[in-house]
A tleap script that builds the chain and sets N, CA, C and O, in Angstrom:
source leaprc.protein.ff14SB
mol = sequence {
  NMET SER ALA LEU LYS LEU THR GLN ILE GLY
  ASN SER VAL GLY VAL ILE LEU PRO LYS GLU
  VAL LEU ALA SER MET ASN VAL GLY LYS GLY
  ASP THR ILE TYR LEU THR GLN ALA ALA GLY
  GLY GLY PHE THR LEU THR PRO TYR ASP GLU
  GLU PHE GLU ARG GLN MET GLU ALA ALA ARG
  ARG ILE MET LYS LYS ARG ARG ASN VAL LEU
  ARG GLU LEU ALA CLYS
}
set mol.1.N position { 19.430 -8.091 -6.072 }
set mol.1.CA position { 19.372 -7.317 -4.855 }
set mol.1.C position { 20.228 -6.072 -5.044 }
set mol.1.O position { 21.312 -6.127 -5.624 }
set mol.2.N position { 19.723 -4.956 -4.545 }
set mol.2.CA position { 20.445 -3.695 -4.614 }
set mol.2.C position { 20.795 -3.233 -3.214 }
set mol.2.O position { 20.013 -3.413 -2.280 }
set mol.3.N position { 21.953 -2.646 -3.070 }
set mol.3.CA position { 22.344 -2.046 -1.790 }
set mol.3.C position { 21.894 -0.586 -1.830 }
set mol.3.O position { 22.188 0.139 -2.780 }
set mol.4.N position { 21.187 -0.169 -0.801 }
set mol.4.CA position { 20.695 1.207 -0.732 }
set mol.4.C position { 21.401 1.925 0.408 }
set mol.4.O position { 21.644 1.340 1.463 }
set mol.5.N position { 21.724 3.180 0.197 }
set mol.5.CA position { 22.443 3.954 1.195 }
set mol.5.C position { 21.477 4.882 1.919 }
set mol.5.O position { 20.632 5.519 1.290 }
set mol.6.N position { 21.601 4.958 3.247 }
set mol.6.CA position { 20.790 5.884 4.034 }
set mol.6.C position { 21.354 7.293 3.881 }
set mol.6.O position { 22.569 7.492 3.891 }
set mol.7.N position { 20.457 8.264 3.738 }
set mol.7.CA position { 20.838 9.645 3.486 }
set mol.7.C position { 20.155 10.568 4.481 }
set mol.7.O position { 19.000 10.345 4.844 }
set mol.8.N position { 20.857 11.602 4.925 }
set mol.8.CA position { 20.275 12.616 5.802 }
set mol.8.C position { 19.317 13.468 4.977 }
set mol.8.O position { 19.697 14.019 3.943 }
set mol.9.N position { 18.063 13.574 5.445 }
set mol.9.CA position { 17.054 14.416 4.796 }
set mol.9.C position { 16.456 15.288 5.891 }
set mol.9.O position { 15.566 14.851 6.621 }
set mol.10.N position { 16.941 16.517 6.006 }
set mol.10.CA position { 16.500 17.388 7.102 }
set mol.10.C position { 16.920 16.781 8.425 }
set mol.10.O position { 18.089 16.449 8.619 }
set mol.11.N position { 15.950 16.634 9.354 }
set mol.11.CA position { 16.227 16.014 10.644 }
set mol.11.C position { 15.985 14.509 10.640 }
set mol.11.O position { 16.073 13.858 11.682 }
set mol.12.N position { 15.684 13.963 9.477 }
set mol.12.CA position { 15.370 12.542 9.356 }
set mol.12.C position { 16.432 11.828 8.540 }
set mol.12.O position { 17.345 12.449 7.995 }
set mol.13.N position { 16.295 10.531 8.469 }
set mol.13.CA position { 17.166 9.721 7.619 }
set mol.13.C position { 16.260 9.026 6.613 }
set mol.13.O position { 15.210 8.498 6.980 }
set mol.14.N position { 16.655 9.026 5.369 }
set mol.14.CA position { 15.833 8.424 4.329 }
set mol.14.C position { 16.657 7.549 3.409 }
set mol.14.O position { 17.885 7.507 3.489 }
set mol.15.N position { 15.964 6.863 2.547 }
set mol.15.CA position { 16.608 6.020 1.543 }
set mol.15.C position { 16.034 6.429 0.186 }
set mol.15.O position { 14.837 6.690 0.067 }
set mol.16.N position { 16.876 6.481 -0.817 }
set mol.16.CA position { 16.445 6.837 -2.164 }
set mol.16.C position { 16.313 5.556 -2.971 }
set mol.16.O position { 17.264 4.783 -3.086 }
set mol.17.N position { 15.137 5.338 -3.523 }
set mol.17.CA position { 14.879 4.129 -4.317 }
set mol.17.C position { 15.224 4.400 -5.774 }
set mol.17.O position { 14.875 5.454 -6.306 }
set mol.18.N position { 15.901 3.468 -6.421 }
set mol.18.CA position { 16.214 3.633 -7.841 }
set mol.18.C position { 14.941 3.716 -8.684 }
set mol.18.O position { 13.905 3.161 -8.319 }
set mol.19.N position { 15.034 4.414 -9.810 }
set mol.19.CA position { 13.850 4.600 -10.653 }
set mol.19.C position { 13.292 3.276 -11.160 }
set mol.19.O position { 12.090 3.170 -11.404 }
set mol.20.N position { 14.144 2.265 -11.323 }
set mol.20.CA position { 13.669 0.954 -11.771 }
set mol.20.C position { 12.758 0.317 -10.721 }
set mol.20.O position { 11.768 -0.333 -11.059 }
set mol.21.N position { 13.103 0.509 -9.439 }
set mol.21.CA position { 12.289 -0.033 -8.350 }
set mol.21.C position { 10.941 0.686 -8.315 }
set mol.21.O position { 9.897 0.046 -8.186 }
set mol.22.N position { 10.963 2.014 -8.429 }
set mol.22.CA position { 9.721 2.793 -8.432 }
set mol.22.C position { 8.831 2.384 -9.602 }
set mol.22.O position { 7.615 2.266 -9.452 }
set mol.23.N position { 9.435 2.172 -10.755 }
set mol.23.CA position { 8.660 1.772 -11.932 }
set mol.23.C position { 8.042 0.392 -11.735 }
set mol.23.O position { 6.886 0.177 -12.101 }
set mol.24.N position { 8.797 -0.548 -11.162 }
set mol.24.CA position { 8.251 -1.890 -10.973 }
set mol.24.C position { 7.154 -1.910 -9.913 }
set mol.24.O position { 6.265 -2.760 -9.962 }
set mol.25.N position { 7.207 -0.979 -8.951 }
set mol.25.CA position { 6.162 -0.867 -7.933 }
set mol.25.C position { 4.988 -0.012 -8.420 }
set mol.25.O position { 3.939 0.044 -7.779 }
set mol.26.N position { 5.184 0.654 -9.567 }
set mol.26.CA position { 4.176 1.539 -10.143 }
set mol.26.C position { 3.822 2.674 -9.178 }
set mol.26.O position { 2.647 2.982 -8.977 }
set mol.27.N position { 4.844 3.290 -8.585 }
set mol.27.CA position { 4.669 4.414 -7.674 }
set mol.27.C position { 5.581 5.554 -8.100 }
set mol.27.O position { 6.527 5.366 -8.864 }
set mol.28.N position { 5.277 6.722 -7.595 }
set mol.28.CA position { 6.083 7.893 -7.896 }
set mol.28.C position { 6.006 8.893 -6.761 }
set mol.28.O position { 5.467 8.602 -5.693 }
set mol.29.N position { 6.545 10.062 -7.001 }
set mol.29.CA position { 6.582 11.126 -5.999 }
set mol.29.C position { 5.168 11.427 -5.487 }
set mol.29.O position { 4.240 11.624 -6.272 }
set mol.30.N position { 5.025 11.459 -4.166 }
set mol.30.CA position { 3.740 11.759 -3.545 }
set mol.30.C position { 2.885 10.544 -3.228 }
set mol.30.O position { 1.920 10.658 -2.472 }
set mol.31.N position { 3.213 9.380 -3.785 }
set mol.31.CA position { 2.460 8.162 -3.495 }
set mol.31.C position { 2.817 7.633 -2.106 }
set mol.31.O position { 3.868 7.968 -1.560 }
set mol.32.N position { 1.952 6.818 -1.548 }
set mol.32.CA position { 2.188 6.199 -0.251 }
set mol.32.C position { 2.601 4.754 -0.462 }
set mol.32.O position { 1.989 4.029 -1.247 }
set mol.33.N position { 3.649 4.340 0.249 }
set mol.33.CA position { 4.054 2.942 0.260 }
set mol.33.C position { 4.079 2.480 1.713 }
set mol.33.O position { 4.163 3.301 2.627 }
set mol.34.N position { 4.007 1.178 1.924 }
set mol.34.CA position { 3.864 0.612 3.266 }
set mol.34.C position { 5.029 -0.310 3.575 }
set mol.34.O position { 5.417 -1.140 2.753 }
set mol.35.N position { 5.582 -0.156 4.765 }
set mol.35.CA position { 6.658 -0.995 5.260 }
set mol.35.C position { 6.086 -1.896 6.339 }
set mol.35.O position { 5.603 -1.418 7.366 }
set mol.36.N position { 6.141 -3.205 6.104 }
set mol.36.CA position { 5.615 -4.157 7.081 }
set mol.36.C position { 6.711 -5.150 7.441 }
set mol.36.O position { 7.561 -5.486 6.617 }
set mol.37.N position { 6.677 -5.609 8.681 }
set mol.37.CA position { 7.666 -6.578 9.132 }
set mol.37.C position { 7.234 -7.973 8.694 }
set mol.37.O position { 6.097 -8.385 8.922 }
set mol.38.N position { 8.147 -8.684 8.071 }
set mol.38.CA position { 7.875 -10.036 7.587 }
set mol.38.C position { 8.093 -11.043 8.717 }
set mol.38.O position { 8.723 -10.734 9.729 }
set mol.39.N position { 7.567 -12.237 8.529 }
set mol.39.CA position { 7.643 -13.281 9.558 }
set mol.39.C position { 9.079 -13.652 9.911 }
set mol.39.O position { 9.363 -13.964 11.067 }
set mol.40.N position { 9.973 -13.627 8.956 }
set mol.40.CA position { 11.353 -14.032 9.195 }
set mol.40.C position { 12.210 -12.951 9.823 }
set mol.40.O position { 13.411 -13.152 10.004 }
set mol.41.N position { 11.625 -11.808 10.161 }
set mol.41.CA position { 12.387 -10.729 10.771 }
set mol.41.C position { 12.785 -9.646 9.793 }
set mol.41.O position { 13.243 -8.582 10.210 }
set mol.42.N position { 12.623 -9.885 8.504 }
set mol.42.CA position { 12.922 -8.873 7.495 }
set mol.42.C position { 11.748 -7.911 7.339 }
set mol.42.O position { 10.829 -7.900 8.159 }
set mol.43.N position { 11.788 -7.113 6.291 }
set mol.43.CA position { 10.733 -6.143 6.032 }
set mol.43.C position { 10.295 -6.229 4.580 }
set mol.43.O position { 11.054 -6.646 3.705 }
set mol.44.N position { 9.058 -5.825 4.345 }
set mol.44.CA position { 8.499 -5.775 2.998 }
set mol.44.C position { 8.050 -4.356 2.723 }
set mol.44.O position { 7.395 -3.737 3.562 }
set mol.45.N position { 8.395 -3.832 1.555 }
set mol.45.CA position { 7.997 -2.499 1.126 }
set mol.45.C position { 7.043 -2.664 -0.046 }
set mol.45.O position { 7.410 -3.245 -1.067 }
set mol.46.N position { 5.830 -2.164 0.089 }
set mol.46.CA position { 4.813 -2.403 -0.934 }
set mol.46.C position { 3.853 -1.222 -1.040 }
set mol.46.O position { 3.652 -0.505 -0.059 }
set mol.47.N position { 3.254 -1.006 -2.221 }
set mol.47.CA position { 2.219 0.023 -2.347 }
set mol.47.C position { 0.855 -0.492 -1.899 }
set mol.47.O position { -0.129 0.245 -1.957 }
set mol.48.N position { 0.782 -1.724 -1.460 }
set mol.48.CA position { -0.457 -2.417 -1.107 }
set mol.48.C position { -0.709 -2.305 0.398 }
set mol.48.O position { 0.160 -2.653 1.198 }
set mol.49.N position { -1.882 -1.826 0.784 }
set mol.49.CA position { -2.254 -1.686 2.196 }
set mol.49.C position { -3.173 -2.851 2.561 }
set mol.49.O position { -4.330 -2.877 2.142 }
set mol.50.N position { -2.679 -3.804 3.328 }
set mol.50.CA position { -3.437 -5.013 3.662 }
set mol.50.C position { -4.726 -4.691 4.420 }
set mol.50.O position { -5.766 -5.287 4.139 }
set mol.51.N position { -4.677 -3.770 5.366 }
set mol.51.CA position { -5.861 -3.419 6.155 }
set mol.51.C position { -6.953 -2.821 5.263 }
set mol.51.O position { -8.124 -3.177 5.395 }
set mol.52.N position { -6.575 -1.920 4.361 }
set mol.52.CA position { -7.538 -1.323 3.449 }
set mol.52.C position { -8.162 -2.385 2.554 }
set mol.52.O position { -9.367 -2.349 2.305 }
set mol.53.N position { -7.366 -3.322 2.070 }
set mol.53.CA position { -7.893 -4.375 1.203 }
set mol.53.C position { -8.878 -5.262 1.960 }
set mol.53.O position { -9.885 -5.681 1.389 }
set mol.54.N position { -8.610 -5.555 3.228 }
set mol.54.CA position { -9.554 -6.343 4.038 }
set mol.54.C position { -10.869 -5.586 4.192 }
set mol.54.O position { -11.944 -6.179 4.096 }
set mol.55.N position { -10.787 -4.293 4.428 }
set mol.55.CA position { -11.995 -3.486 4.575 }
set mol.55.C position { -12.787 -3.439 3.269 }
set mol.55.O position { -14.016 -3.516 3.286 }
set mol.56.N position { -12.093 -3.315 2.145 }
set mol.56.CA position { -12.782 -3.284 0.845 }
set mol.56.C position { -13.438 -4.628 0.539 }
set mol.56.O position { -14.528 -4.657 -0.032 }
set mol.57.N position { -12.815 -5.714 0.896 }
set mol.57.CA position { -13.402 -7.036 0.666 }
set mol.57.C position { -14.672 -7.202 1.495 }
set mol.57.O position { -15.661 -7.755 1.013 }
set mol.58.N position { -14.650 -6.727 2.733 }
set mol.58.CA position { -15.847 -6.778 3.578 }
set mol.58.C position { -16.952 -5.922 2.959 }
set mol.58.O position { -18.112 -6.334 2.940 }
set mol.59.N position { -16.611 -4.753 2.461 }
set mol.59.CA position { -17.599 -3.874 1.826 }
set mol.59.C position { -18.190 -4.536 0.584 }
set mol.59.O position { -19.394 -4.443 0.348 }
set mol.60.N position { -17.356 -5.198 -0.206 }
set mol.60.CA position { -17.854 -5.884 -1.410 }
set mol.60.C position { -18.850 -6.994 -1.047 }
set mol.60.O position { -19.870 -7.164 -1.713 }
set mol.61.N position { -18.541 -7.744 0.015 }
set mol.61.CA position { -19.457 -8.815 0.443 }
set mol.61.C position { -20.795 -8.229 0.878 }
set mol.61.O position { -21.848 -8.754 0.515 }
set mol.62.N position { -20.765 -7.151 1.650 }
set mol.62.CA position { -21.998 -6.517 2.125 }
set mol.62.C position { -22.798 -5.965 0.948 }
set mol.62.O position { -24.014 -6.145 0.878 }
set mol.63.N position { -22.105 -5.288 0.018 }
set mol.63.CA position { -22.808 -4.716 -1.134 }
set mol.63.C position { -23.447 -5.798 -1.991 }
set mol.63.O position { -24.543 -5.606 -2.517 }
set mol.64.N position { -22.772 -6.930 -2.136 }
set mol.64.CA position { -23.339 -8.024 -2.917 }
set mol.64.C position { -24.551 -8.616 -2.213 }
set mol.64.O position { -25.571 -8.887 -2.847 }
set mol.65.N position { -24.442 -8.817 -0.905 }
set mol.65.CA position { -25.532 -9.408 -0.139 }
set mol.65.C position { -26.741 -8.469 -0.059 }
set mol.65.O position { -27.883 -8.928 -0.108 }
set mol.66.N position { -26.502 -7.183 0.061 }
set mol.66.CA position { -27.574 -6.191 0.235 }
set mol.66.C position { -27.799 -5.344 -1.027 }
set mol.66.O position { -28.178 -4.176 -0.944 }
set mol.67.N position { -27.560 -5.951 -2.184 }
set mol.67.CA position { -27.675 -5.242 -3.449 }
set mol.67.C position { -29.054 -4.591 -3.633 }
set mol.67.O position { -29.136 -3.438 -4.057 }
set mol.68.N position { -30.128 -5.310 -3.321 }
set mol.68.CA position { -31.480 -4.766 -3.518 }
set mol.68.C position { -31.744 -3.574 -2.594 }
set mol.68.O position { -32.348 -2.587 -3.015 }
set mol.69.N position { -31.299 -3.660 -1.349 }
set mol.69.CA position { -31.484 -2.546 -0.416 }
set mol.69.C position { -30.731 -1.329 -0.905 }
set mol.69.O position { -31.269 -0.222 -0.876 }
set mol.70.N position { -29.522 -1.501 -1.346 }
set mol.70.CA position { -28.731 -0.383 -1.849 }
set mol.70.C position { -29.352 0.232 -3.102 }
set mol.70.O position { -29.330 1.450 -3.280 }
set mol.71.N position { -29.896 -0.601 -3.949 }
set mol.71.CA position { -30.570 -0.112 -5.152 }
set mol.71.C position { -31.785 0.753 -4.774 }
set mol.71.O position { -32.017 1.798 -5.382 }
set mol.72.N position { -32.547 0.320 -3.779 }
set mol.72.CA position { -33.703 1.109 -3.326 }
set mol.72.C position { -33.263 2.425 -2.679 }
set mol.72.O position { -33.901 3.458 -2.880 }
set mol.73.N position { -32.201 2.389 -1.923 }
set mol.73.CA position { -31.714 3.611 -1.300 }
set mol.73.C position { -31.179 4.610 -2.316 }
set mol.73.O position { -31.186 5.815 -2.064 }
set mol.74.N position { -30.722 4.128 -3.443 }
set mol.74.CA position { -30.162 5.004 -4.473 }
set mol.74.C position { -31.245 5.771 -5.231 }
set mol.74.O position { -30.933 6.726 -5.943 }
set mol.75.N position { -32.501 5.373 -5.093 }
set mol.75.CA position { -33.595 6.042 -5.828 }
set mol.75.C position { -33.902 7.394 -5.255 }
set mol.75.O position { -34.790 8.087 -5.750 }
savepdb mol mol.pdb
quit
């Protein structure tokens, strides 16, 4: 566990993540990360967007089920 210090950034307050954390998350400057509240009251910081993944899974199911229709539309 690492202790992170809050820093004034303009009119906001931010936290600077160590380069090791960024590397393990496979993110860098300009990338989007998501902060979600965990069940126990804590928080999770992740590059993974749960809502987007649910939408993509639904799209994959539809594309698999309607593969022939999509193939005809692509002609």
